[in-house]
C-alpha positions as CSV (number, residue, x, y, z in Angstrom):
1,X,0.0,0.0,0.0
2,X,2.9,2.4,0.7
3,X,4.2,1.9,-2.9
4,X,0.7,2.8,-4.3
5,X,0.4,5.8,-2.1
6,X,4.0,7.0,-3.0
7,X,3.2,6.8,-6.7
8,X,-0.2,8.6,-6.3
9,X,1.5,11.3,-4.2
10,X,4.1,11.9,-6.9
11,X,1.3,12.3,-9.5
12,X,-0.7,14.6,-7.3
13,X,2.3,17.0,-6.8
14,X,2.7,17.3,-10.6
15,X,1.9,20.4,-12.7
16,X,0.6,18.2,-15.5
17,X,-3.2,17.8,-15.4
18,X,-3.0,14.3,-16.9
19,X,-0.7,13.2,-14.1
20,X,-2.8,14.8,-11.5
21,X,-5.8,13.0,-12.9
22,X,-3.9,9.7,-12.8
23,X,-3.0,10.3,-9.1
24,X,-6.6,11.0,-8.2
25,X,-7.7,7.8,-10.0
26,X,-5.1,5.8,-8.0
27,X,-6.4,7.2,-4.7
28,X,-10.0,6.6,-5.8
29,X,-9.0,3.0,-6.7
30,X,-7.5,2.4,-3.3
31,X,-10.5,3.8,-1.5
32,X,-12.8,1.7,-3.7
33,X,-10.8,-1.4,-2.9
34,X,-11.2,-0.8,0.8
35,X,-14.9,0.1,0.7
36,X,-16.0,-2.5,-1.8
37,X,-13.7,-5.3,-0.7
38,X,-15.5,-8.6,-0.3
39,X,-15.0,-11.9,1.6
40,X,-13.6,-15.0,0.0
41,X,-17.1,-16.4,-0.2
42,X,-18.3,-13.4,-2.1
43,X,-15.4,-13.7,-4.5
44,X,-16.2,-17.4,-5.2
45,X,-19.8,-16.5,-5.8
46,X,-18.8,-13.7,-8.2
47,X,-16.6,-16.1,-10.1
48,X,-19.6,-18.5,-10.4
49,X,-21.9,-15.8,-11.6
50,X,-19.3,-14.5,-14.1
51,X,-18.9,-18.0,-15.5
52,X,-22.7,-18.3,-16.1
53,X,-23.4,-14.7,-17.1
54,X,-22.0,-12.2,-19.6
55,X,-22.4,-9.3,-17.2
56,X,-20.2,-8.8,-14.1
57,X,-21.9,-8.5,-10.8
58,X,-21.7,-5.1,-9.1
59,X,-19.5,-5.1,-6.0
60,X,-21.4,-4.6,-2.8
61,X,-20.3,-1.9,-0.4
62,X,-19.2,-2.9,3.0
63,X,-21.0,-1.7,6.1
64,X,-18.9,0.6,8.3
65,X,-19.1,-1.9,11.1
66,X,-17.5,-4.5,8.9
67,X,-14.5,-2.4,8.0
68,X,-12.8,-3.1,11.3
69,X,-12.2,-6.7,10.2
70,X,-10.8,-5.7,6.8
71,X,-7.0,-6.0,6.8
72,X,-6.7,-3.4,4.0
73,X,-8.7,-0.9,5.9
74,X,-6.7,-1.5,9.1
75,X,-3.5,-1.0,7.2
76,X,-4.9,2.2,5.6
77,X,-6.1,3.6,8.9
78,X,-2.7,2.9,10.5
79,X,-0.8,4.7,7.7
80,X,-3.1,7.7,8.0
81,X,-1.9,8.3,11.6
82,X,1.2,10.1,10.5
83,X,2.0,13.0,8.0
84,X,4.1,10.9,5.6
85,X,1.2,8.7,4.2
86,X,-1.7,10.9,5.1
87,X,-3.9,11.1,2.0
88,X,-6.1,14.0,3.2
89,X,-3.0,16.2,3.5
90,X,-1.8,15.4,0.0
91,X,-5.3,16.0,-1.5
92,X,-5.6,19.4,0.3
93,X,-2.2,20.4,-1.0
94,X,-3.3,19.3,-4.5
95,X,-6.5,21.3,-4.1
96,X,-4.5,24.4,-3.2
97,X,-2.4,24.0,-6.3
98,X,-5.4,23.5,-8.5
99,X,-7.1,26.6,-7.1
100,X,-4.2,28.7,-8.1
101,X,-4.4,27.7,-11.7
102,X,-7.7,29.5,-12.4
103,X,-10.9,28.3,-13.8
104,X,-11.3,26.2,-16.9
105,X,-13.2,23.0,-17.8
106,X,-10.3,20.5,-17.1
107,X,-9.2,22.2,-13.9
108,X,-12.7,22.4,-12.6
109,X,-13.2,18.7,-13.1
110,X,-10.0,18.0,-11.2
111,X,-11.1,20.2,-8.4
112,X,-14.4,18.4,-8.1
113,X,-12.7,15.0,-8.1
114,X,-10.3,16.2,-5.4
115,X,-13.1,17.4,-3.3
116,X,-15.0,14.1,-3.7
117,X,-11.9,12.2,-2.6
118,X,-11.4,14.4,0.4
119,X,-14.9,13.6,1.5
120,X,-14.2,9.9,1.3
121,X,-10.9,10.1,3.2
122,X,-12.4,12.2,6.0
123,X,-15.1,9.6,6.4
124,X,-12.7,6.7,6.5
125,X,-10.2,8.4,8.7
126,X,-12.1,10.9,11.0
127,X,-8.9,12.2,12.7
128,X,-7.8,13.7,9.4
129,X,-10.6,16.2,9.8
130,X,-8.5,18.1,12.3
131,X,-6.4,19.4,9.3
132,X,-9.3,21.9,8.8
133,X,-8.8,23.4,12.3
134,X,-6.0,25.3,10.5
135,X,-7.0,28.6,8.9
136,X,-4.9,27.9,5.7
137,X,-6.9,24.8,4.9
138,X,-10.3,26.1,6.0
139,X,-9.7,29.1,3.8
140,X,-9.3,26.9,0.8
141,X,-12.9,25.6,1.1
142,X,-14.2,29.1,1.7
143,X,-12.4,30.4,-1.4
144,X,-14.1,27.6,-3.5
145,X,-17.4,29.1,-2.5
146,X,-16.6,32.3,-4.4
147,X,-19.4,33.2,-6.8
148,X,-16.9,33.0,-9.7
149,X,-16.7,29.2,-9.3
150,X,-19.1,27.0,-11.1
151,X,-22.2,25.5,-9.3
152,X,-20.7,22.0,-9.4
153,X,-17.6,23.2,-7.5
154,X,-19.8,25.1,-5.0
155,X,-22.0,22.1,-4.3
156,X,-19.1,19.7,-3.9
157,X,-17.3,22.2,-1.6
158,X,-20.4,22.4,0.7
159,X,-20.4,18.7,1.0
160,X,-16.7,18.7,1.8
161,X,-17.3,21.4,4.4
162,X,-19.9,19.4,6.1
163,X,-17.6,16.4,6.2
164,X,-14.8,18.5,7.7
165,X,-17.1,19.9,10.4
166,X,-18.8,16.7,11.5
167,X,-18.0,16.1,15.2
168,X,-15.4,18.8,15.2
169,X,-16.4,21.9,17.1
170,X,-12.9,23.2,16.9
171,X,-13.1,23.2,13.1
172,X,-16.5,25.0,13.3
173,X,-14.9,27.7,15.4
174,X,-12.2,28.2,12.7
175,X,-15.0,28.3,10.1
176,X,-16.8,31.0,12.2
177,X,-13.6,33.0,12.8
178,X,-12.8,33.2,9.1
179,X,-16.3,34.7,8.4
180,X,-17.6,31.4,7.0
181,X,-21.1,32.3,7.9
182,X,-20.8,35.5,6.0
183,X,-19.4,33.6,3.0
184,X,-22.2,31.1,3.0
185,X,-25.1,33.5,3.5
186,X,-23.7,36.0,1.0
187,X,-23.7,33.2,-1.6
188,X,-27.2,32.3,-0.7
189,X,-28.5,35.9,-1.1
190,X,-26.9,36.3,-4.6
191,X,-29.5,36.1,-7.4
192,X,-26.9,34.5,-9.6
193,X,-26.5,31.5,-7.3
194,X,-28.1,28.4,-8.9
195,X,-31.2,26.8,-7.3
196,X,-29.2,23.6,-6.7
197,X,-26.5,25.4,-4.8
198,X,-29.1,27.3,-2.7
199,X,-30.7,24.1,-1.7
200,X,-27.4,22.7,-0.5
201,X,-26.7,26.0,1.3
202,X,-30.0,25.6,3.2
203,X,-29.0,22.0,4.1
204,X,-25.7,23.2,5.3
205,X,-27.3,25.8,7.5
206,X,-29.6,23.1,9.0
207,X,-26.4,21.1,9.7
208,X,-24.6,24.1,11.2
209,X,-27.4,24.8,13.6
210,X,-27.3,21.3,15.1
211,X,-26.0,21.2,18.7
212,X,-22.4,20.1,19.0
213,X,-21.1,16.8,20.5
214,X,-17.3,16.4,19.9
215,X,-15.9,12.9,19.1
216,X,-12.4,13.8,17.8
217,X,-10.2,13.8,20.9
218,X,-7.1,15.8,21.6
219,X,-3.9,13.9,22.3
220,X,-3.9,11.9,25.5
221,X,-7.7,11.3,25.6
222,X,-9.7,8.3,24.4
223,X,-10.5,7.9,20.7
224,X,-14.2,7.1,20.2
225,X,-13.9,6.9,16.4
226,X,-11.2,4.3,16.6
227,X,-12.9,2.5,19.5
228,X,-16.1,2.1,17.5
229,X,-14.2,0.5,14.7
230,X,-12.5,-1.9,17.1
231,X,-9.0,-0.6,16.4
232,X,-8.0,0.0,20.0
233,X,-5.3,2.4,19.0
234,X,-3.8,5.4,20.7
235,X,-5.2,8.8,19.6
236,X,-4.1,9.9,16.1
237,X,-0.8,11.7,16.0
238,X,-2.2,13.8,13.2
239,X,-5.3,14.8,15.3
240,X,-3.2,15.5,18.3
241,X,-0.8,17.8,16.4
242,X,-3.6,20.2,15.5
243,X,-6.0,19.9,18.4
244,X,-3.3,20.6,21.0
245,X,-2.6,24.1,19.6
246,X,-6.2,25.0,18.7
247,X,-7.7,23.9,22.0
248,X,-4.9,25.6,23.8
249,X,-5.8,28.9,22.1
250,X,-9.4,28.5,22.9
251,X,-8.7,27.8,26.6
252,X,-6.4,30.9,26.8
253,X,-9.3,33.1,25.8
254,X,-11.6,31.4,28.3
255,X,-14.0,30.3,25.5
256,X,-15.9,27.1,25.3
257,X,-15.2,24.9,22.3
258,X,-18.8,23.6,22.0
259,X,-21.8,25.8,21.1
260,X,-25.5,25.1,21.4
261,X,-28.1,25.7,18.7
262,X,-29.2,28.9,20.5
263,X,-25.6,30.3,20.4
264,X,-25.3,29.4,16.7
265,X,-28.7,31.0,16.0
266,X,-27.4,34.3,17.4
267,X,-24.3,34.2,15.3
268,X,-26.2,33.3,12.1
269,X,-28.8,35.9,12.9
270,X,-26.1,38.6,12.2
271,X,-26.3,37.7,8.5
272,X,-29.7,36.1,8.0
273,X,-33.1,37.4,9.1
274,X,-35.2,34.2,9.2
275,X,-33.0,32.0,11.4
276,X,-35.8,31.4,13.9
277,X,-37.8,29.7,11.1
278,X,-34.8,27.4,10.3
279,X,-34.5,26.5,14.0
280,X,-38.2,25.7,14.4
281,X,-38.1,23.6,11.2
282,X,-35.0,21.8,12.6
283,X,-36.8,21.0,15.8
284,X,-40.0,19.8,14.1
285,X,-38.5,17.7,11.2
286,X,-35.1,16.5,12.5
287,X,-33.8,16.4,8.9
288,X,-30.6,14.5,9.8
289,X,-32.5,11.8,11.7
290,X,-32.9,11.2,15.4
291,X,-34.0,13.6,18.1
292,X,-31.7,16.5,18.8
293,X,-33.9,18.3,21.4
C-alpha cells in the first residue's frame, strides 16, 4: 500500500493535469478497494456468476461496522496516523495547487474529483478532519465558495465542508472566525446563485445549527472513532498535532469549544433574518434523523 500511495502522491504533486488525474484515480481505486472489498465467499460467488453470465456483478459496499475486520482498511487507517502517508494532507495540497491555476473545464473537473476524494478520506479516517482546524486549509474551502466558481464546485465544496465539520467543534470555530457564515449567507443571497446550490446551502445551515457533540479527541484522551471500529489504538498523532494548539488557544481566551443551537442561532442571525424559522423547522423535522432536542 505504501508503494501505491507513493506513486499517487508523486502524480498529485505534478503540474501536468494528466498526471494529477492519474494520481486522483489511483487514490480513488485504493478507497474503492477498501470500501468495496468482499469476503472470499463473495469472490467465489462472483466467479460462479461471471462464468454463467456475460455481465459482471456489481461489487457490494461494506457496512462501516464490517471495515474493522478488513486488513486493507486497518493498514490504511494505520498509515493515515502520520504525516508521511496521510492522504487528506496530500489532497488538500493538490487542491491548493489547482485553485491557483484559475478556472477552466479541465481544472474544474480536477477540483471536483479532489473534493470528492477528500470527503471519502475524511469519512474513512475521521482524525484527518483536524487538518481543517488550521486557517490555511479552511480558507481553501471558503475560497471555493466564491461566486466565480461553477455551481458543481460550490455544491461539492459544501459537502466537503460538512464532512470536515462533523463532530469537530474546533473546526467549526475556525470556520466562524474566518467569516464562514458571511461567505455562506452571501452566496445564498446572490440572485446569480443556482437553485441547486441554494438548496445545498439551506441543508448546510440546518447542519450548522445542530447542537455540537465532539468525538475527535485531543492527544492523550480516548479515541471514540477508533474504538467504535474496534481498532483499540492510541489517539491519532495527526489529530493531536492540531487539536493541542487549537484547543490551547481556545482555553487561553476562556472560551468554550462547543456551542448550542441557540448560540449558533445568534451568530447566524447577524447575516440572515429568518434564522428562527430554520431552527423551528429543525426542531420539528429532524432532517438528519434522530431527536436532537
